N, CA, C and O atoms as a GROMACS GRO file, in nm:
protein
  392
    1UNK      N    1  -2.845  11.080  -1.750
    1UNK     CA    2  -2.958  11.164  -1.721
    1UNK      C    3  -3.084  11.079  -1.734
    1UNK      O    4  -3.100  11.005  -1.831
    2UNK      N    5  -3.172  11.088  -1.637
    2UNK     CA    6  -3.296  11.010  -1.632
    2UNK      C    7  -3.415  11.093  -1.680
    2UNK      O    8  -3.417  11.214  -1.661
    3UNK      N    9  -3.513  11.026  -1.741
    3UNK     CA   10  -3.640  11.092  -1.771
    3UNK      C   11  -3.715  11.113  -1.640
    3UNK      O   12  -3.679  11.055  -1.537
    4UNK      N   13  -3.818  11.197  -1.642
    4UNK     CA   14  -3.893  11.230  -1.521
    4UNK      C   15  -3.953  11.107  -1.454
    4UNK      O   16  -3.959  11.099  -1.332
    5UNK      N   17  -3.998  11.010  -1.534
    5UNK     CA   18  -4.058  10.889  -1.477
    5UNK      C   19  -3.957  10.775  -1.459
    5UNK      O   20  -3.993  10.664  -1.422
    6UNK      N   21  -3.830  10.805  -1.485
    6UNK     CA   22  -3.720  10.709  -1.470
    6UNK      C   23  -3.736  10.584  -1.558
    6UNK      O   24  -3.694  10.475  -1.519
    7UNK      N   25  -3.797  10.601  -1.676
    7UNK     CA   26  -3.814  10.489  -1.768
    7UNK      C   27  -3.702  10.479  -1.871
    7UNK      O   28  -3.685  10.374  -1.933
    8UNK      N   29  -3.627  10.587  -1.889
    8UNK     CA   30  -3.517  10.590  -1.986
    8UNK      C   31  -3.399  10.662  -1.922
    8UNK      O   32  -3.414  10.762  -1.852
    9UNK      N   33  -3.281  10.608  -1.947
    9UNK     CA   34  -3.157  10.673  -1.905
    9UNK      C   35  -3.082  10.713  -2.031
    9UNK      O   36  -3.070  10.633  -2.124
   10UNK      N   37  -3.032  10.835  -2.036
   10UNK     CA   38  -2.952  10.881  -2.149
   10UNK      C   39  -2.809  10.902  -2.102
   10UNK      O   40  -2.784  10.958  -1.995
   11UNK      N   41  -2.714  10.856  -2.185
   11UNK     CA   42  -2.573  10.869  -2.150
   11UNK      C   43  -2.493  10.902  -2.274
   11UNK      O   44  -2.506  10.836  -2.377
   12UNK      N   45  -2.411  11.006  -2.265
   12UNK     CA   46  -2.325  11.046  -2.376
   12UNK      C   47  -2.193  10.971  -2.366
   12UNK      O   48  -2.120  10.985  -2.268
   13UNK      N   49  -2.162  10.892  -2.469
   13UNK     CA   50  -2.039  10.813  -2.474
   13UNK      C   51  -1.969  10.848  -2.605
   13UNK      O   52  -2.008  10.800  -2.712
   14UNK      N   53  -1.866  10.930  -2.598
   14UNK     CA   54  -1.798  10.975  -2.719
   14UNK      C   55  -1.893  11.058  -2.805
   14UNK      O   56  -1.944  11.160  -2.760
   15UNK      N   57  -1.916  11.014  -2.928
   15UNK     CA   58  -2.010  11.081  -3.019
   15UNK      C   59  -2.143  11.007  -3.026
   15UNK      O   60  -2.219  11.024  -3.122
   16UNK      N   61  -2.170  10.924  -2.928
   16UNK     CA   62  -2.294  10.846  -2.926
   16UNK      C   63  -2.378  10.882  -2.804
   16UNK      O   64  -2.325  10.900  -2.694
   17UNK      N   65  -2.507  10.892  -2.824
   17UNK     CA   66  -2.601  10.911  -2.714
   17UNK      C   67  -2.673  10.779  -2.695
   17UNK      O   68  -2.748  10.735  -2.783
   18UNK      N   69  -2.652  10.716  -2.581
   18UNK     CA   70  -2.710  10.585  -2.553
   18UNK      C   71  -2.843  10.602  -2.482
   18UNK      O   72  -2.855  10.682  -2.389
   19UNK      N   73  -2.942  10.526  -2.526
   19UNK     CA   74  -3.074  10.518  -2.463
   19UNK      C   75  -3.077  10.384  -2.390
   19UNK      O   76  -3.071  10.278  -2.452
   20UNK      N   77  -3.086  10.390  -2.258
   20UNK     CA   78  -3.068  10.272  -2.174
   20UNK      C   79  -3.194  10.245  -2.093
   20UNK      O   80  -3.255  10.338  -2.039
   21UNK      N   81  -3.233  10.118  -2.085
   21UNK     CA   82  -3.344  10.078  -1.998
   21UNK      C   83  -3.289  10.065  -1.856
   21UNK      O   84  -3.178  10.014  -1.838
   22UNK      N   85  -3.364  10.109  -1.755
   22UNK     CA   86  -3.312  10.105  -1.618
   22UNK      C   87  -3.288   9.964  -1.564
   22UNK      O   88  -3.219   9.948  -1.464
   23UNK      N   89  -3.345   9.863  -1.629
   23UNK     CA   90  -3.325   9.726  -1.583
   23UNK      C   91  -3.181   9.678  -1.604
   23UNK      O   92  -3.132   9.594  -1.528
   24UNK      N   93  -3.114   9.732  -1.706
   24UNK     CA   94  -2.976   9.691  -1.736
   24UNK      C   95  -2.897   9.815  -1.776
   24UNK      O   96  -2.896   9.853  -1.893
   25UNK      N   97  -2.831   9.876  -1.682
   25UNK     CA   98  -2.761  10.002  -1.706
   25UNK      C   99  -2.629   9.985  -1.781
   25UNK      O  100  -2.565  10.084  -1.815
   26UNK      N  101  -2.588   9.862  -1.806
   26UNK     CA  102  -2.462   9.838  -1.876
   26UNK      C  103  -2.480   9.819  -2.026
   26UNK      O  104  -2.382   9.799  -2.097
   27UNK      N  105  -2.603   9.826  -2.075
   27UNK     CA  106  -2.630   9.797  -2.216
   27UNK      C  107  -2.733   9.896  -2.272
   27UNK      O  108  -2.834   9.923  -2.208
   28UNK      N  109  -2.706   9.949  -2.391
   28UNK     CA  110  -2.802  10.041  -2.451
   28UNK      C  111  -2.907   9.964  -2.531
   28UNK      O  112  -2.880   9.856  -2.583
   29UNK      N  113  -3.026  10.023  -2.540
   29UNK     CA  114  -3.134   9.967  -2.621
   29UNK      C  115  -3.130  10.030  -2.760
   29UNK      O  116  -3.148   9.962  -2.861
   30UNK      N  117  -3.107  10.161  -2.763
   30UNK     CA  118  -3.092  10.234  -2.888
   30UNK      C  119  -2.976  10.331  -2.871
   30UNK      O  120  -2.937  10.364  -2.759
   31UNK      N  121  -2.921  10.375  -2.984
   31UNK     CA  122  -2.818  10.478  -2.975
   31UNK      C  123  -2.831  10.573  -3.093
   31UNK      O  124  -2.875  10.536  -3.202
   32UNK      N  125  -2.792  10.695  -3.069
   32UNK     CA  126  -2.790  10.800  -3.169
   32UNK      C  127  -2.644  10.839  -3.188
   32UNK      O  128  -2.578  10.882  -3.093
   33UNK      N  129  -2.593  10.822  -3.310
   33UNK     CA  130  -2.453  10.853  -3.338
   33UNK      C  131  -2.446  10.971  -3.432
   33UNK      O  132  -2.501  10.968  -3.542
   34UNK      N  133  -2.378  11.076  -3.388
   34UNK     CA  134  -2.359  11.195  -3.470
   34UNK      C  135  -2.214  11.240  -3.456
   34UNK      O  136  -2.162  11.245  -3.344
   35UNK      N  137  -2.147  11.272  -3.567
   35UNK     CA  138  -2.011  11.323  -3.556
   35UNK      C  139  -2.008  11.452  -3.475
   35UNK      O  140  -2.094  11.539  -3.493
   36UNK      N  141  -1.911  11.466  -3.388
   36UNK     CA  142  -1.891  11.587  -3.307
   36UNK      C  143  -2.004  11.614  -3.209
   36UNK      O  144  -2.022  11.728  -3.166
   37UNK      N  145  -2.080  11.513  -3.172
   37UNK     CA  146  -2.185  11.529  -3.070
   37UNK      C  147  -2.117  11.561  -2.938
   37UNK      O  148  -2.039  11.482  -2.887
   38UNK      N  149  -2.147  11.679  -2.882
   38UNK     CA  150  -2.076  11.722  -2.761
   38UNK      C  151  -2.165  11.743  -2.640
   38UNK      O  152  -2.116  11.735  -2.527
   39UNK      N  153  -2.294  11.769  -2.660
   39UNK     CA  154  -2.381  11.788  -2.544
   39UNK      C  155  -2.525  11.755  -2.580
   39UNK      O  156  -2.562  11.751  -2.698
   40UNK      N  157  -2.605  11.732  -2.477
   40UNK     CA  158  -2.746  11.704  -2.496
   40UNK      C  159  -2.824  11.753  -2.375
   40UNK      O  160  -2.766  11.780  -2.270
   41UNK      N  161  -2.955  11.763  -2.392
   41UNK     CA  162  -3.044  11.801  -2.284
   41UNK      C  163  -3.174  11.725  -2.300
   41UNK      O  164  -3.231  11.720  -2.409
   42UNK      N  165  -3.219  11.667  -2.192
   42UNK     CA  166  -3.343  11.589  -2.192
   42UNK      C  167  -3.457  11.676  -2.143
   42UNK      O  168  -3.441  11.750  -2.046
   43UNK      N  169  -3.571  11.668  -2.209
   43UNK     CA  170  -3.686  11.750  -2.170
   43UNK      C  171  -3.740  11.707  -2.034
   43UNK      O  172  -3.742  11.588  -2.003
   44UNK      N  173  -3.784  11.803  -1.953
   44UNK     CA  174  -3.849  11.768  -1.827
   44UNK      C  175  -3.995  11.731  -1.854
   44UNK      O  176  -4.043  11.745  -1.967
   45UNK      N  177  -4.064  11.685  -1.753
   45UNK     CA  178  -4.206  11.659  -1.766
   45UNK      C  179  -4.237  11.519  -1.814
   45UNK      O  180  -4.149  11.434  -1.826
   46UNK      N  181  -4.366  11.496  -1.841
   46UNK     CA  182  -4.413  11.362  -1.878
   46UNK      C  183  -4.381  11.326  -2.023
   46UNK      O  184  -4.340  11.410  -2.103
   47UNK      N  185  -4.403  11.198  -2.055
   47UNK     CA  186  -4.386  11.149  -2.193
   47UNK      C  187  -4.487  11.217  -2.283
   47UNK      O  188  -4.593  11.256  -2.235
   48UNK      N  189  -4.460  11.233  -2.410
   48UNK     CA  190  -4.343  11.185  -2.485
   48UNK      C  191  -4.220  11.269  -2.453
   48UNK      O  192  -4.229  11.391  -2.439
   49UNK      N  193  -4.106  11.203  -2.442
   49UNK     CA  194  -3.982  11.271  -2.407
   49UNK      C  195  -3.911  11.320  -2.532
   49UNK      O  196  -3.921  11.260  -2.640
   50UNK      N  197  -3.838  11.428  -2.515
   50UNK     CA  198  -3.760  11.486  -2.624
   50UNK      C  199  -3.617  11.506  -2.576
   50UNK      O  200  -3.593  11.528  -2.457
   51UNK      N  201  -3.525  11.500  -2.668
   51UNK     CA  202  -3.385  11.527  -2.636
   51UNK      C  203  -3.331  11.623  -2.742
   51UNK      O  204  -3.350  11.604  -2.862
   52UNK      N  205  -3.263  11.727  -2.694
   52UNK     CA  206  -3.197  11.822  -2.783
   52UNK      C  207  -3.048  11.790  -2.779
   52UNK      O  208  -2.992  11.768  -2.672
   53UNK      N  209  -2.985  11.789  -2.895
   53UNK     CA  210  -2.842  11.759  -2.903
   53UNK      C  211  -2.770  11.870  -2.978
   53UNK      O  212  -2.827  11.935  -3.066
   54UNK      N  213  -2.645  11.890  -2.942
   54UNK     CA  214  -2.560  11.989  -3.007
   54UNK      C  215  -2.441  11.918  -3.069
   54UNK      O  216  -2.372  11.840  -3.003
   55UNK      N  217  -2.417  11.945  -3.197
   55UNK     CA  218  -2.297  11.895  -3.263
   55UNK      C  219  -2.209  12.014  -3.299
   55UNK      O  220  -2.256  12.112  -3.357
   56UNK      N  221  -2.084  12.005  -3.262
   56UNK     CA  222  -1.989  12.114  -3.286
   56UNK      C  223  -1.958  12.128  -3.434
   56UNK      O  224  -1.975  12.034  -3.512
   57UNK      N  225  -1.912  12.245  -3.472
   57UNK     CA  226  -1.876  12.268  -3.612
   57UNK      C  227  -1.743  12.201  -3.644
   57UNK      O  228  -1.662  12.172  -3.556
   58UNK      N  229  -1.723  12.178  -3.772
   58UNK     CA  230  -1.596  12.125  -3.821
   58UNK      C  231  -1.559  12.207  -3.944
   58UNK      O  232  -1.629  12.302  -3.979
   59UNK      N  233  -1.452  12.172  -4.010
   59UNK     CA  234  -1.410  12.245  -4.130
   59UNK      C  235  -1.516  12.238  -4.240
   59UNK      O  236  -1.531  12.333  -4.316
   60UNK      N  237  -1.588  12.127  -4.248
   60UNK     CA  238  -1.684  12.107  -4.356
   60UNK      C  239  -1.827  12.147  -4.318
   60UNK      O  240  -1.906  12.182  -4.405
   61UNK      N  241  -1.861  12.142  -4.189
   61UNK     CA  242  -2.001  12.161  -4.149
   61UNK      C  243  -2.014  12.265  -4.039
   61UNK      O  244  -1.926  12.282  -3.955
   62UNK      N  245  -2.128  12.335  -4.042
   62UNK     CA  246  -2.161  12.429  -3.936
   62UNK      C  247  -2.209  12.350  -3.814
   62UNK      O  248  -2.245  12.233  -3.825
   63UNK      N  249  -2.210  12.415  -3.700
   63UNK     CA  250  -2.265  12.353  -3.579
   63UNK      C  251  -2.415  12.334  -3.598
   63UNK      O  252  -2.477  12.402  -3.679
   64UNK      N  253  -2.472  12.240  -3.524
   64UNK     CA  254  -2.616  12.218  -3.536
   64UNK      C  255  -2.676  12.182  -3.401
   64UNK      O  256  -2.610  12.126  -3.314
   65UNK      N  257  -2.802  12.217  -3.388
   65UNK     CA  258  -2.884  12.174  -3.274
   65UNK      C  259  -2.999  12.096  -3.334
   65UNK      O  260  -3.063  12.142  -3.429
   66UNK      N  261  -3.026  11.980  -3.278
   66UNK     CA  262  -3.133  11.895  -3.330
   66UNK      C  263  -3.223  11.852  -3.216
   66UNK      O  264  -3.178  11.836  -3.102
   67UNK      N  265  -3.348  11.835  -3.248
   67UNK     CA  266  -3.447  11.792  -3.150
   67UNK      C  267  -3.504  11.659  -3.194
   67UNK      O  268  -3.548  11.644  -3.308
   68UNK      N  269  -3.502  11.561  -3.103
   68UNK     CA  270  -3.549  11.427  -3.133
   68UNK      C  271  -3.658  11.386  -3.034
   68UNK      O  272  -3.657  11.426  -2.918
   69UNK      N  273  -3.752  11.307  -3.083
   69UNK     CA  274  -3.848  11.239  -2.996
   69UNK      C  275  -3.784  11.107  -2.959
   69UNK      O  276  -3.737  11.035  -3.047
   70UNK      N  277  -3.782  11.073  -2.831
   70UNK     CA  278  -3.711  10.951  -2.792
   70UNK      C  279  -3.800  10.854  -2.717
   70UNK      O  280  -3.890  10.892  -2.641
   71UNK      N  281  -3.772  10.727  -2.741
   71UNK     CA  282  -3.843  10.616  -2.680
   71UNK      C  283  -3.753  10.494  -2.688
   71UNK      O  284  -3.665  10.486  -2.774
   72UNK      N  285  -3.773  10.399  -2.598
   72UNK     CA  286  -3.696  10.275  -2.606
   72UNK      C  287  -3.754  10.179  -2.708
   72UNK      O  288  -3.684  10.090  -2.756
   73UNK      N  289  -3.883  10.196  -2.742
   73UNK     CA  290  -3.950  10.101  -2.831
   73UNK      C  291  -3.960  10.150  -2.974
   73UNK      O  292  -3.952  10.070  -3.067
   74UNK      N  293  -3.978  10.279  -2.994
   74UNK     CA  294  -3.995  10.334  -3.128
   74UNK      C  295  -3.861  10.387  -3.180
   74UNK      O  296  -3.771  10.414  -3.101
   75UNK      N  297  -3.848  10.402  -3.310
   75UNK     CA  298  -3.726  10.461  -3.364
   75UNK      C  299  -3.709  10.604  -3.312
   75UNK      O  300  -3.806  10.671  -3.276
   76UNK      N  301  -3.586  10.650  -3.310
   76UNK     CA  302  -3.556  10.786  -3.267
   76UNK      C  303  -3.590  10.878  -3.384
   76UNK      O  304  -3.524  10.873  -3.487
   77UNK      N  305  -3.692  10.961  -3.368
   77UNK     CA  306  -3.740  11.048  -3.477
   77UNK      C  307  -3.686  11.189  -3.460
   77UNK      O  308  -3.694  11.247  -3.352
   78UNK      N  309  -3.632  11.245  -3.569
   78UNK     CA  310  -3.588  11.384  -3.566
   78UNK      C  311  -3.709  11.474  -3.585
   78UNK      O  312  -3.793  11.448  -3.672
   79UNK      N  313  -3.717  11.578  -3.506
   79UNK     CA  314  -3.828  11.672  -3.514
   79UNK      C  315  -3.782  11.802  -3.580
   79UNK      O  316  -3.853  11.860  -3.661
   80UNK      N  317  -3.662  11.847  -3.544
   80UNK     CA  318  -3.612  11.973  -3.598
   80UNK      C  319  -3.460  11.971  -3.603
   80UNK      O  320  -3.394  11.901  -3.527
   81UNK      N  321  -3.406  12.051  -3.695
   81UNK     CA  322  -3.261  12.065  -3.707
   81UNK      C  323  -3.232  12.208  -3.748
   81UNK      O  324  -3.295  12.262  -3.839
   82UNK      N  325  -3.137  12.270  -3.681
   82UNK     CA  326  -3.099  12.407  -3.711
   82UNK      C  327  -2.947  12.417  -3.715
   82UNK      O  328  -2.880  12.376  -3.620
   83UNK      N  329  -2.894  12.470  -3.824
   83UNK     CA  330  -2.750  12.490  -3.837
   83UNK      C  331  -2.715  12.635  -3.806
   83UNK      O  332  -2.792  12.725  -3.839
   84UNK      N  333  -2.601  12.657  -3.743
   84UNK     CA  334  -2.561  12.792  -3.706
   84UNK      C  335  -2.412  12.796  -3.678
   84UNK      O  336  -2.346  12.692  -3.669
   85UNK      N  337  -2.358  12.918  -3.664
   85UNK     CA  338  -2.218  12.935  -3.629
   85UNK      C  339  -2.210  12.966  -3.480
   85UNK      O  340  -2.246  13.076  -3.438
   86UNK      N  341  -2.163  12.870  -3.402
   86UNK     CA  342  -2.149  12.888  -3.258
   86UNK      C  343  -2.052  12.783  -3.205
   86UNK      O  344  -2.032  12.679  -3.267
   87UNK      N  345  -1.993  12.812  -3.091
   87UNK     CA  346  -1.902  12.714  -3.032
   87UNK      C  347  -1.963  12.645  -2.911
   87UNK      O  348  -1.900  12.555  -2.853
   88UNK      N  349  -2.083  12.685  -2.871
   88UNK     CA  350  -2.154  12.617  -2.762
   88UNK      C  351  -2.302  12.652  -2.771
   88UNK      O  352  -2.343  12.740  -2.846
   89UNK      N  353  -2.382  12.581  -2.692
   89UNK     CA  354  -2.525  12.607  -2.690
   89UNK      C  355  -2.577  12.586  -2.548
   89UNK      O  356  -2.525  12.502  -2.475
   90UNK      N  357  -2.678  12.663  -2.511
   90UNK     CA  358  -2.748  12.644  -2.384
   90UNK      C  359  -2.890  12.603  -2.417
   90UNK      O  360  -2.958  12.670  -2.496
   91UNK      N  361  -2.936  12.495  -2.357
   91UNK     CA  362  -3.072  12.446  -2.381
   91UNK      C  363  -3.163  12.495  -2.269
   91UNK      O  364  -3.128  12.489  -2.151
   92UNK      N  365  -3.281  12.544  -2.307
   92UNK     CA  366  -3.380  12.588  -2.210
   92UNK      C  367  -3.515  12.527  -2.247
   92UNK      O  368  -3.560  12.541  -2.361
   93UNK      N  369  -3.579  12.459  -2.152
   93UNK     CA  370  -3.709  12.395  -2.174
   93UNK      C  371  -3.814  12.466  -2.090
   93UNK      O  372  -3.782  12.522  -1.985
   94UNK      N  373  -3.940  12.464  -2.135
   94UNK     CA  374  -4.044  12.508  -2.045
   94UNK      C  375  -4.077  12.392  -1.951
   94UNK      O  376  -4.023  12.283  -1.967
   95UNK      N  377  -4.164  12.413  -1.854
   95UNK     CA  378  -4.188  12.310  -1.751
   95UNK      C  379  -4.253  12.185  -1.807
   95UNK      O  380  -4.246  12.079  -1.745
   96UNK      N  381  -4.318  12.194  -1.925
   96UNK     CA  382  -4.380  12.078  -1.988
   96UNK      C  383  -4.284  12.003  -2.080
   96UNK      O  384  -4.320  11.900  -2.136
   97UNK      N  385  -4.165  12.054  -2.097
   97UNK     CA  386  -4.067  11.987  -2.181
   97UNK      C  387  -4.085  12.011  -2.329
   97UNK      O  388  -4.051  11.925  -2.410
   98UNK      N  389  -4.138  12.125  -2.364
   98UNK     CA  390  -4.162  12.156  -2.505
   98UNK      C  391  -4.079  12.277  -2.544
   98UNK      O  392  -4.084  12.321  -2.659
   0.00000   0.00000   0.00000
């Protein structure tokens, strides 16, 4: 999945979300690793970009949805985290990506 300005590519590989520069699509610049990471959604609109991720529940932990600020140069910062009982999630963004 590409950002609106095509400056970052996001790719889900197993339980890792790879942040890739478009100059080299075979190598990640940063990665976010979460157990049971099953889906993500990239915000539309201009930078700063955000990504919402869903981690499935396990015997020990409830499912969670987390919101991160993403960049290829800065660390991946968590903005919000919410735990809940669910087996899936649908992400909805406004047109500005907030």
